[in-house]
N, C-alpha and C positions, 0 to 999 in steps of 0.2 A: 521307723514309722512310715507309712504311706500317705501320700496326699492325692487328693482328686480335685478336678476341675469342675465347678458347679455354676450354672446360670440361674439367676432368680429374676423372674419377669418384673418389669417395673409397673406393669399393668395390674393394679390390685383388684381384688374382689370387694364387694360391699363390706365384708367382715374384716378387711385388712389383709387377708391371706394372699399368696402369690403362687403362681406355678413355678416349678423347678425343673431344670434339665441338667442331668448328671452324665458327664463323660466317663463311661465306664470301660472304654477300650484302652485307656492308658492311666497308669498311676505313676506318681512322681515320688522321688526319695526325699525331696526337701521342698519347702515352701518357695525357695528361691528358684529351684528348677521349674515348678509349676507356674510361677509368675512369669518367668522368662519365656516359656512356650506359650503362654496365653498372650504375651506381648507380641511375639513373633507371629502368631496366627489371628491377631485381632479381627481382621477383615472376615475370615472364615467364621469366627465365633459370632460376630455381628450378623452375618448371613443366617446362621442357625437360629439366633434369637428371633430374627424376623420370621423365618419359617415356622418356628415352634410357637411363638408367643404372639405373632402379628405386631410386634413392636419391640422396643429395646429391652435389655436386661442388664443387670449388675453381674460382674464376673468375680467369683471368689475361689480361692484355693482353701479347701477344708482338709484338715487331717482326718483321715478316714473314721476313726474311732469317734472323733467329735461330731462329724456329720451324722453318723448313726444315732448318737444321743440326740442331736438337734432334731432329726426327723422323728424320733420317738417320743418327743415331749408332747404332753397334752396341752392343748390351746388353753389359755387363761379363760376362766369363767367370765361370761359378759354380764355385768351388772346393769339392771334396768335403769334408765334414765328417770330421774325424780323430776316431775313438773310441779312448779309452784304456781 
């Protein structure tokens, strides 16, 4: 199984969605390896978040196949608010 490092912006859009940044230059063999590399490189990762998102980001290690499923999900339908 391959793992990838993903940043998800903490600056949300009005609909609750957020920008993502996927590190595609390196894949990892385990979640532990991905997390260790992220910890070692946290300063560089924070710099990338500021550059890409103009703010902070959450750092995640995703299994590649699960990330593809996550990105292919259809957003939930928004239900109109009922005013009384």
